MARSEZA-566552 format. One record per residue (C-alpha): x, y, z; residue number from 0. Coordinates in nm, 3 decimals. Layout:
% MARSEZA-566552
pt u:X | v:Y | w:Z | num:NUM
...
END
This chain:
% MARSEZA-566552
pt u:0.000 | v:0.000 | w:0.000 | num:0
pt u:0.131 | v:0.343 | w:-0.094 | num:1
pt u:0.219 | v:0.611 | w:0.158 | num:2
pt u:-0.056 | v:0.873 | w:0.193 | num:3
pt u:0.075 | v:1.229 | w:0.176 | num:4
pt u:-0.144 | v:1.459 | w:0.383 | num:5
pt u:-0.193 | v:1.826 | w:0.309 | num:6
pt u:-0.334 | v:2.107 | w:0.520 | num:7
pt u:-0.533 | v:2.393 | w:0.370 | num:8
pt u:-0.514 | v:2.759 | w:0.467 | num:9
pt u:-0.877 | v:2.734 | w:0.577 | num:10
pt u:-0.791 | v:2.456 | w:0.821 | num:11
pt u:-0.499 | v:2.657 | w:0.955 | num:12
pt u:-0.716 | v:2.966 | w:1.003 | num:13
pt u:-0.963 | v:2.764 | w:1.212 | num:14
pt u:-0.690 | v:2.606 | w:1.425 | num:15
pt u:-0.552 | v:2.719 | w:1.759 | num:16
pt u:-0.333 | v:3.025 | w:1.696 | num:17
pt u:-0.398 | v:2.991 | w:1.322 | num:18
pt u:-0.374 | v:3.368 | w:1.275 | num:19
pt u:-0.006 | v:3.361 | w:1.374 | num:20
pt u:0.066 | v:3.088 | w:1.119 | num:21
pt u:-0.123 | v:3.270 | w:0.842 | num:22
pt u:0.072 | v:3.586 | w:0.926 | num:23
pt u:0.395 | v:3.394 | w:0.866 | num:24
pt u:0.269 | v:3.234 | w:0.544 | num:25
pt u:0.178 | v:3.574 | w:0.396 | num:26
pt u:0.443 | v:3.789 | w:0.561 | num:27
pt u:0.554 | v:4.072 | w:0.331 | num:28
pt u:0.779 | v:4.283 | w:0.552 | num:29
pt u:1.135 | v:4.392 | w:0.488 | num:30
pt u:1.305 | v:4.174 | w:0.751 | num:31
pt u:1.404 | v:3.809 | w:0.721 | num:32
pt u:1.133 | v:3.573 | w:0.845 | num:33
pt u:1.256 | v:3.348 | w:1.126 | num:34
pt u:1.010 | v:3.078 | w:1.237 | num:35
pt u:1.094 | v:2.865 | w:1.541 | num:36
pt u:0.904 | v:2.609 | w:1.741 | num:37
pt u:0.889 | v:2.261 | w:1.881 | num:38
pt u:0.814 | v:1.936 | w:1.696 | num:39
pt u:0.464 | v:1.942 | w:1.551 | num:40
pt u:0.425 | v:2.318 | w:1.590 | num:41
pt u:0.366 | v:2.386 | w:1.219 | num:42
pt u:0.707 | v:2.503 | w:1.097 | num:43
pt u:0.712 | v:2.278 | w:0.791 | num:44
pt u:0.350 | v:2.361 | w:0.713 | num:45
pt u:0.442 | v:2.730 | w:0.709 | num:46
pt u:0.746 | v:2.665 | w:0.489 | num:47
pt u:0.538 | v:2.466 | w:0.241 | num:48
pt u:0.237 | v:2.695 | w:0.220 | num:49
pt u:0.456 | v:3.005 | w:0.205 | num:50
pt u:0.641 | v:2.851 | w:-0.090 | num:51
pt u:0.308 | v:2.781 | w:-0.264 | num:52
pt u:0.182 | v:3.132 | w:-0.183 | num:53
pt u:0.490 | v:3.295 | w:-0.338 | num:54
pt u:0.499 | v:3.052 | w:-0.632 | num:55
pt u:0.146 | v:3.157 | w:-0.729 | num:56
pt u:0.250 | v:3.520 | w:-0.759 | num:57
pt u:0.406 | v:3.649 | w:-1.082 | num:58
pt u:0.782 | v:3.705 | w:-1.092 | num:59
pt u:0.844 | v:3.558 | w:-0.747 | num:60
pt u:1.079 | v:3.267 | w:-0.798 | num:61
pt u:1.107 | v:3.067 | w:-0.478 | num:62
pt u:1.339 | v:2.786 | w:-0.368 | num:63
pt u:1.253 | v:2.557 | w:-0.076 | num:64
pt u:1.546 | v:2.368 | w:0.075 | num:65
pt u:1.562 | v:2.118 | w:0.357 | num:66
pt u:1.796 | v:1.843 | w:0.475 | num:67
pt u:1.616 | v:1.507 | w:0.453 | num:68
pt u:1.525 | v:1.328 | w:0.130 | num:69
pt u:1.212 | v:1.170 | w:0.277 | num:70
pt u:1.088 | v:1.513 | w:0.380 | num:71
pt u:1.152 | v:1.649 | w:0.029 | num:72
pt u:0.947 | v:1.361 | w:-0.113 | num:73
pt u:0.662 | v:1.444 | w:0.124 | num:74
pt u:0.674 | v:1.814 | w:0.038 | num:75
pt u:0.688 | v:1.754 | w:-0.337 | num:76
pt u:0.382 | v:1.533 | w:-0.319 | num:77
pt u:0.193 | v:1.810 | w:-0.140 | num:78
pt u:0.234 | v:2.088 | w:-0.400 | num:79
pt u:0.135 | v:2.149 | w:-0.763 | num:80
pt u:0.346 | v:1.956 | w:-1.014 | num:81
pt u:0.491 | v:2.271 | w:-1.169 | num:82
pt u:0.672 | v:2.371 | w:-0.849 | num:83
pt u:0.814 | v:2.034 | w:-0.740 | num:84
pt u:1.155 | v:2.105 | w:-0.890 | num:85
pt u:1.175 | v:2.413 | w:-0.666 | num:86
pt u:1.186 | v:2.185 | w:-0.360 | num:87
pt u:1.513 | v:2.008 | w:-0.292 | num:88
pt u:1.755 | v:1.891 | w:-0.030 | num:89
pt u:2.038 | v:2.130 | w:0.040 | num:90
pt u:2.289 | v:1.859 | w:-0.054 | num:91
pt u:2.126 | v:1.796 | w:-0.391 | num:92
pt u:2.095 | v:2.166 | w:-0.472 | num:93
pt u:2.449 | v:2.241 | w:-0.360 | num:94
pt u:2.569 | v:1.938 | w:-0.557 | num:95
pt u:2.432 | v:2.098 | w:-0.872 | num:96
pt u:2.621 | v:2.415 | w:-0.787 | num:97
pt u:2.940 | v:2.218 | w:-0.728 | num:98
pt u:2.924 | v:2.074 | w:-1.078 | num:99
pt u:2.873 | v:2.418 | w:-1.233 | num:100
pt u:3.078 | v:2.641 | w:-1.005 | num:101
pt u:3.316 | v:2.392 | w:-0.842 | num:102
pt u:3.150 | v:2.508 | w:-0.524 | num:103
pt u:3.278 | v:2.360 | w:-0.200 | num:104
pt u:3.029 | v:2.407 | w:0.080 | num:105
pt u:3.303 | v:2.340 | w:0.333 | num:106
pt u:3.467 | v:2.663 | w:0.219 | num:107
pt u:3.466 | v:2.988 | w:0.414 | num:108
pt u:3.169 | v:3.224 | w:0.417 | num:109
pt u:3.364 | v:3.471 | w:0.202 | num:110
pt u:3.454 | v:3.208 | w:-0.058 | num:111
pt u:3.098 | v:3.077 | w:-0.078 | num:112
pt u:2.958 | v:3.428 | w:-0.114 | num:113
pt u:3.199 | v:3.512 | w:-0.396 | num:114
pt u:3.126 | v:3.191 | w:-0.586 | num:115
pt u:2.748 | v:3.213 | w:-0.550 | num:116
pt u:2.749 | v:3.575 | w:-0.664 | num:117
pt u:2.890 | v:3.465 | w:-1.002 | num:118
pt u:2.622 | v:3.211 | w:-1.087 | num:119
pt u:2.368 | v:3.457 | w:-1.231 | num:120
pt u:2.054 | v:3.283 | w:-1.100 | num:121
pt u:1.855 | v:3.474 | w:-0.839 | num:122
pt u:1.550 | v:3.395 | w:-0.630 | num:123
pt u:1.287 | v:3.623 | w:-0.487 | num:124
pt u:1.306 | v:3.416 | w:-0.170 | num:125
pt u:1.482 | v:3.106 | w:-0.039 | num:126
pt u:1.298 | v:2.910 | w:0.229 | num:127
pt u:1.499 | v:2.672 | w:0.448 | num:128
pt u:1.303 | v:2.419 | w:0.650 | num:129
pt u:1.473 | v:2.224 | w:0.933 | num:130
pt u:1.752 | v:2.480 | w:0.909 | num:131
pt u:1.910 | v:2.357 | w:1.232 | num:132
pt u:2.046 | v:2.060 | w:1.033 | num:133
pt u:2.269 | v:2.280 | w:0.814 | num:134
pt u:2.624 | v:2.400 | w:0.891 | num:135
pt u:2.671 | v:2.757 | w:1.005 | num:136
pt u:2.871 | v:2.874 | w:0.702 | num:137
pt u:2.589 | v:2.842 | w:0.445 | num:138
pt u:2.339 | v:3.104 | w:0.561 | num:139
pt u:2.508 | v:3.438 | w:0.491 | num:140
pt u:2.631 | v:3.336 | w:0.140 | num:141
pt u:2.271 | v:3.275 | w:0.029 | num:142
pt u:2.216 | v:3.651 | w:0.029 | num:143
pt u:2.434 | v:3.656 | w:-0.283 | num:144
pt u:2.142 | v:3.502 | w:-0.475 | num:145
pt u:1.839 | v:3.634 | w:-0.285 | num:146
pt u:1.733 | v:3.934 | w:-0.081 | num:147
pt u:1.491 | v:3.733 | w:0.130 | num:148
pt u:1.529 | v:3.429 | w:0.351 | num:149
pt u:1.264 | v:3.244 | w:0.546 | num:150
pt u:1.416 | v:3.019 | w:0.810 | num:151
pt u:1.227 | v:2.740 | w:0.984 | num:152
pt u:1.427 | v:2.599 | w:1.275 | num:153
pt u:1.343 | v:2.365 | w:1.558 | num:154
pt u:1.442 | v:2.484 | w:1.902 | num:155
pt u:1.535 | v:2.134 | w:2.012 | num:156
pt u:1.591 | v:1.894 | w:1.723 | num:157
pt u:1.957 | v:1.957 | w:1.635 | num:158
pt u:2.042 | v:1.590 | w:1.589 | num:159
pt u:2.316 | v:1.634 | w:1.328 | num:160
pt u:2.656 | v:1.721 | w:1.480 | num:161
pt u:2.740 | v:1.951 | w:1.188 | num:162
pt u:2.416 | v:2.143 | w:1.236 | num:163
pt u:2.354 | v:2.487 | w:1.386 | num:164
pt u:2.119 | v:2.576 | w:1.670 | num:165
pt u:1.826 | v:2.807 | w:1.606 | num:166
pt u:1.984 | v:3.071 | w:1.830 | num:167
pt u:2.312 | v:3.052 | w:1.637 | num:168
pt u:2.133 | v:3.087 | w:1.302 | num:169
pt u:1.946 | v:3.394 | w:1.424 | num:170
pt u:2.269 | v:3.552 | w:1.545 | num:171
pt u:2.438 | v:3.487 | w:1.208 | num:172
pt u:2.159 | v:3.645 | w:1.004 | num:173
pt u:2.107 | v:3.938 | w:1.241 | num:174
pt u:2.466 | v:4.049 | w:1.183 | num:175
pt u:2.362 | v:4.191 | w:0.844 | num:176
pt u:1.981 | v:4.181 | w:0.828 | num:177
pt u:1.678 | v:4.253 | w:1.039 | num:178
pt u:1.486 | v:3.959 | w:1.182 | num:179
pt u:1.110 | v:3.911 | w:1.203 | num:180
pt u:1.057 | v:3.644 | w:1.468 | num:181
pt u:0.760 | v:3.408 | w:1.473 | num:182
pt u:0.775 | v:3.167 | w:1.766 | num:183
pt u:0.519 | v:2.886 | w:1.744 | num:184
pt u:0.398 | v:2.773 | w:2.084 | num:185
pt u:0.156 | v:2.488 | w:2.018 | num:186
pt u:0.174 | v:2.124 | w:1.911 | num:187
pt u:-0.066 | v:2.030 | w:1.632 | num:188
pt u:0.068 | v:1.679 | w:1.565 | num:189
pt u:0.069 | v:1.476 | w:1.884 | num:190
pt u:-0.194 | v:1.388 | w:2.135 | num:191
pt u:-0.093 | v:1.498 | w:2.484 | num:192
pt u:-0.038 | v:1.137 | w:2.589 | num:193
pt u:0.231 | v:1.081 | w:2.325 | num:194
pt u:0.398 | v:1.415 | w:2.381 | num:195
pt u:0.396 | v:1.376 | w:2.759 | num:196
pt u:0.583 | v:1.047 | w:2.717 | num:197
pt u:0.826 | v:1.191 | w:2.461 | num:198
pt u:0.926 | v:1.494 | w:2.665 | num:199
pt u:1.055 | v:1.273 | w:2.946 | num:200
pt u:1.350 | v:1.186 | w:2.722 | num:201
pt u:1.461 | v:1.551 | w:2.740 | num:202
pt u:1.368 | v:1.684 | w:3.086 | num:203
pt u:1.670 | v:1.916 | w:3.073 | num:204
pt u:1.533 | v:2.105 | w:2.772 | num:205
pt u:1.293 | v:2.388 | w:2.865 | num:206
pt u:1.154 | v:2.414 | w:2.510 | num:207
pt u:1.000 | v:2.067 | w:2.543 | num:208
pt u:0.835 | v:2.136 | w:2.877 | num:209
pt u:0.683 | v:2.482 | w:2.838 | num:210
pt u:0.368 | v:2.548 | w:3.038 | num:211
pt u:0.183 | v:2.713 | w:2.747 | num:212
pt u:0.255 | v:2.417 | w:2.521 | num:213
pt u:0.143 | v:2.158 | w:2.775 | num:214
pt u:-0.160 | v:2.349 | w:2.900 | num:215
pt u:-0.293 | v:2.398 | w:2.545 | num:216
pt u:-0.295 | v:2.027 | w:2.459 | num:217
pt u:-0.626 | v:1.846 | w:2.518 | num:218
pt u:-0.596 | v:1.573 | w:2.777 | num:219
pt u:-0.753 | v:1.229 | w:2.765 | num:220
pt u:-0.816 | v:1.212 | w:2.389 | num:221
pt u:-0.516 | v:1.004 | w:2.283 | num:222
pt u:-0.382 | v:0.659 | w:2.360 | num:223
pt u:-0.098 | v:0.610 | w:2.603 | num:224
pt u:0.223 | v:0.484 | w:2.441 | num:225
pt u:0.273 | v:0.110 | w:2.484 | num:226
pt u:0.598 | v:-0.047 | w:2.606 | num:227
pt u:0.590 | v:-0.412 | w:2.499 | num:228
pt u:0.812 | v:-0.685 | w:2.640 | num:229
pt u:0.865 | v:-0.957 | w:2.381 | num:230
pt u:1.045 | v:-1.287 | w:2.331 | num:231
pt u:0.975 | v:-1.279 | w:1.957 | num:232
pt u:1.030 | v:-0.924 | w:1.839 | num:233
pt u:0.967 | v:-0.987 | w:1.470 | num:234
pt u:0.632 | v:-1.155 | w:1.547 | num:235
pt u:0.535 | v:-0.871 | w:1.780 | num:236
pt u:0.613 | v:-0.607 | w:1.519 | num:237
pt u:0.439 | v:-0.803 | w:1.241 | num:238
pt u:0.128 | v:-0.816 | w:1.459 | num:239
pt u:0.146 | v:-0.440 | w:1.512 | num:240
pt u:0.188 | v:-0.379 | w:1.140 | num:241
pt u:-0.115 | v:-0.596 | w:1.066 | num:242
pt u:-0.314 | v:-0.424 | w:1.339 | num:243
pt u:-0.249 | v:-0.086 | w:1.176 | num:244
pt u:-0.289 | v:-0.188 | w:0.812 | num:245
pt u:-0.383 | v:0.110 | w:0.597 | num:246
pt u:-0.199 | v:0.363 | w:0.813 | num:247
pt u:0.132 | v:0.539 | w:0.753 | num:248
pt u:0.371 | v:0.352 | w:0.982 | num:249
pt u:0.735 | v:0.419 | w:1.073 | num:250
pt u:0.966 | v:0.157 | w:1.222 | num:251
pt u:1.261 | v:0.357 | w:1.354 | num:252
pt u:1.616 | v:0.256 | w:1.439 | num:253
pt u:1.929 | v:0.433 | w:1.554 | num:254
pt u:2.170 | v:0.269 | w:1.309 | num:255
pt u:2.177 | v:0.202 | w:0.935 | num:256
pt u:2.278 | v:-0.160 | w:0.999 | num:257
pt u:1.962 | v:-0.213 | w:1.203 | num:258
pt u:1.749 | v:-0.066 | w:0.923 | num:259
pt u:1.909 | v:-0.298 | w:0.666 | num:260
pt u:1.871 | v:-0.606 | w:0.883 | num:261
pt u:1.510 | v:-0.540 | w:0.977 | num:262
pt u:1.422 | v:-0.470 | w:0.615 | num:263
pt u:1.560 | v:-0.812 | w:0.522 | num:264
pt u:1.346 | v:-0.968 | w:0.795 | num:265
pt u:1.034 | v:-0.805 | w:0.648 | num:266
pt u:1.129 | v:-0.926 | w:0.300 | num:267
pt u:1.137 | v:-1.282 | w:0.430 | num:268
pt u:0.773 | v:-1.231 | w:0.529 | num:269
pt u:0.688 | v:-1.080 | w:0.187 | num:270
pt u:0.581 | v:-0.755 | w:0.348 | num:271
pt u:0.593 | v:-0.453 | w:0.119 | num:272
pt u:0.775 | v:-0.160 | w:0.277 | num:273
pt u:1.017 | v:0.123 | w:0.206 | num:274
pt u:1.369 | v:0.102 | w:0.342 | num:275
pt u:1.549 | v:0.433 | w:0.356 | num:276
pt u:1.873 | v:0.566 | w:0.501 | num:277
pt u:2.143 | v:0.808 | w:0.395 | num:278
pt u:2.384 | v:0.541 | w:0.270 | num:279
pt u:2.162 | v:0.397 | w:-0.003 | num:280
pt u:2.311 | v:0.405 | w:-0.352 | num:281
pt u:2.176 | v:0.704 | w:-0.542 | num:282
pt u:1.989 | v:0.482 | w:-0.792 | num:283
pt u:1.822 | v:0.298 | w:-0.504 | num:284
pt u:1.739 | v:0.630 | w:-0.339 | num:285
pt u:1.571 | v:0.760 | w:-0.653 | num:286
pt u:1.362 | v:0.445 | w:-0.695 | num:287
pt u:1.277 | v:0.433 | w:-0.326 | num:288
pt u:1.166 | v:0.795 | w:-0.304 | num:289
pt u:0.951 | v:0.761 | w:-0.615 | num:290
pt u:0.754 | v:0.472 | w:-0.464 | num:291
pt u:0.716 | v:0.523 | w:-0.091 | num:292
pt u:0.513 | v:0.250 | w:0.079 | num:293
pt u:0.288 | v:0.301 | w:0.380 | num:294
pt u:0.540 | v:0.114 | w:0.599 | num:295
pt u:0.870 | v:0.304 | w:0.622 | num:296
pt u:1.176 | v:0.150 | w:0.788 | num:297
pt u:1.433 | v:0.418 | w:0.854 | num:298
pt u:1.655 | v:0.592 | w:1.109 | num:299
pt u:1.551 | v:0.850 | w:1.364 | num:300
pt u:1.750 | v:1.111 | w:1.173 | num:301
pt u:1.589 | v:1.039 | w:0.838 | num:302
pt u:1.239 | v:1.058 | w:0.987 | num:303
pt u:1.282 | v:1.418 | w:1.099 | num:304
pt u:1.016 | v:1.655 | w:0.973 | num:305
pt u:0.774 | v:1.371 | w:0.894 | num:306
pt u:0.471 | v:1.235 | w:1.074 | num:307
pt u:0.310 | v:0.892 | w:1.083 | num:308
pt u:-0.011 | v:0.766 | w:1.236 | num:309
pt u:0.185 | v:0.487 | w:1.404 | num:310
pt u:0.549 | v:0.475 | w:1.516 | num:311
pt u:0.727 | v:0.159 | w:1.633 | num:312
pt u:1.063 | v:0.184 | w:1.811 | num:313
pt u:1.220 | v:-0.164 | w:1.848 | num:314
pt u:1.515 | v:-0.267 | w:2.064 | num:315
pt u:1.435 | v:-0.025 | w:2.345 | num:316
pt u:1.663 | v:-0.229 | w:2.573 | num:317
pt u:1.960 | v:-0.119 | w:2.361 | num:318
pt u:1.889 | v:0.249 | w:2.414 | num:319
pt u:2.140 | v:0.297 | w:2.694 | num:320
pt u:2.477 | v:0.477 | w:2.719 | num:321
pt u:2.680 | v:0.159 | w:2.768 | num:322
pt u:2.582 | v:0.006 | w:2.433 | num:323
pt u:2.788 | v:0.184 | w:2.167 | num:324
pt u:2.625 | v:0.508 | w:2.059 | num:325
pt u:2.272 | v:0.373 | w:2.065 | num:326
pt u:2.134 | v:0.609 | w:2.328 | num:327
pt u:2.065 | v:0.960 | w:2.215 | num:328
pt u:1.775 | v:1.109 | w:2.412 | num:329
pt u:1.714 | v:1.375 | w:2.148 | num:330
pt u:1.678 | v:1.106 | w:1.881 | num:331
pt u:1.424 | v:0.923 | w:2.099 | num:332
pt u:1.234 | v:1.248 | w:2.148 | num:333
pt u:1.231 | v:1.303 | w:1.771 | num:334
pt u:1.117 | v:0.946 | w:1.711 | num:335
pt u:0.828 | v:0.963 | w:1.956 | num:336
pt u:0.704 | v:1.296 | w:1.823 | num:337
pt u:0.667 | v:1.151 | w:1.470 | num:338
pt u:0.356 | v:0.966 | w:1.595 | num:339
pt u:0.016 | v:1.128 | w:1.557 | num:340
pt u:-0.192 | v:0.846 | w:1.709 | num:341
pt u:-0.001 | v:0.537 | w:1.821 | num:342
pt u:0.344 | v:0.485 | w:1.971 | num:343
pt u:0.504 | v:0.150 | w:2.057 | num:344
pt u:0.841 | v:0.063 | w:2.211 | num:345
pt u:0.940 | v:-0.305 | w:2.208 | num:346
pt u:1.213 | v:-0.464 | w:2.417 | num:347
pt u:1.367 | v:-0.796 | w:2.517 | num:348
pt u:1.489 | v:-0.889 | w:2.863 | num:349
pt u:1.352 | v:-0.915 | w:3.213 | num:350
pt u:1.389 | v:-0.548 | w:3.303 | num:351
pt u:1.228 | v:-0.232 | w:3.177 | num:352
pt u:1.451 | v:-0.052 | w:2.926 | num:353
pt u:1.706 | v:0.182 | w:3.079 | num:354
pt u:1.579 | v:0.470 | w:2.866 | num:355
pt u:1.242 | v:0.483 | w:3.044 | num:356
pt u:1.339 | v:0.387 | w:3.400 | num:357
pt u:1.285 | v:0.744 | w:3.519 | num:358
pt u:0.954 | v:0.788 | w:3.335 | num:359
pt u:0.629 | v:0.825 | w:3.524 | num:360
pt u:0.457 | v:0.486 | w:3.520 | num:361
pt u:0.123 | v:0.651 | w:3.449 | num:362
pt u:0.257 | v:0.799 | w:3.123 | num:363
pt u:0.257 | v:0.464 | w:2.938 | num:364
pt u:0.112 | v:0.116 | w:2.947 | num:365
pt u:0.340 | v:-0.182 | w:2.999 | num:366
pt u:0.270 | v:-0.518 | w:2.836 | num:367
pt u:0.489 | v:-0.786 | w:2.997 | num:368
pt u:0.510 | v:-1.147 | w:2.882 | num:369
pt u:0.481 | v:-1.444 | w:3.118 | num:370
pt u:0.801 | v:-1.613 | w:3.008 | num:371
pt u:1.101 | v:-1.515 | w:2.797 | num:372
pt u:1.259 | v:-1.746 | w:2.538 | num:373
pt u:1.555 | v:-1.712 | w:2.306 | num:374
pt u:1.365 | v:-1.824 | w:1.995 | num:375
pt u:1.283 | v:-1.614 | w:1.692 | num:376
pt u:1.478 | v:-1.307 | w:1.789 | num:377
pt u:1.544 | v:-1.043 | w:1.527 | num:378
pt u:1.862 | v:-1.130 | w:1.332 | num:379
pt u:2.058 | v:-0.828 | w:1.456 | num:380
END
């Protein structure tokens, strides 16, 4: 079954909580650079997308929308008119085109990048960067060589790429030469409170995830509690969950590329159609994969950023601990949980609750133990 790409209309936004603030950002026409920040699910990507469409529909306003993740680009392209899909790209793909023409090295200094971009001749009315916190700090100022207007969408807490730049750092960089028009989104439109309340316990040290306005505005008692499932047969447990949620967009998320590859092979053995995606796929495989996204997506936490799924499954929760390689990144877990709009599952093996949720409030999730553990039918990784 194919992945269903959901779109939101301006009418729906206008009727939503704080919709006027979002519509202001979508149609902003001031002289300063638009800087949109917020938490996961706050509407940043929706603003980026609808602002791009709004500008595209006006004469002589050439717009470029850039982001970091290929899966997100695929989602965005499938949500806009066909004639503007080529104006949406990953930064790597777009910069790769510039490298071939200009021999442009995006590891170069700000001054070198500015000089090279200024010679290319192509200009844009506006460049919109979504998930800007994933980009390195040296790329923002040089973009003013090919546009007078930037719209930046940046998450205040999802800097999961080490080469990225925090929202505060991006704002400081741009404000050195240009005025800033800040739009700070305060609400969560994606998650039920029950899912978000669970997710935020991964990052108790981050004020942005625990703001009173955000939490108070979320309706209570309307969503399902996340489920933490103890299993002796993880593949069978996950297959049952996939069958239970047939017809939904489902993400099965892992920390490592090796885990994605191995789990994908396990699904193939059960003849289950799905999309495997990670950053190390060969470019031909990437192109084919992104052109035919299935409703079940097996990918990494990083590659799922910016997306949402009705159901999210996070296997191997027992491995999410500091002592096991680099498999415990609380921010990644927070990102993974907040991809879920309706259902969230963590599965684990062993006789103890996973380390990653030991400090969580017991009332914030349901626990499904099994009577007896066996070593049979474990996942092959």
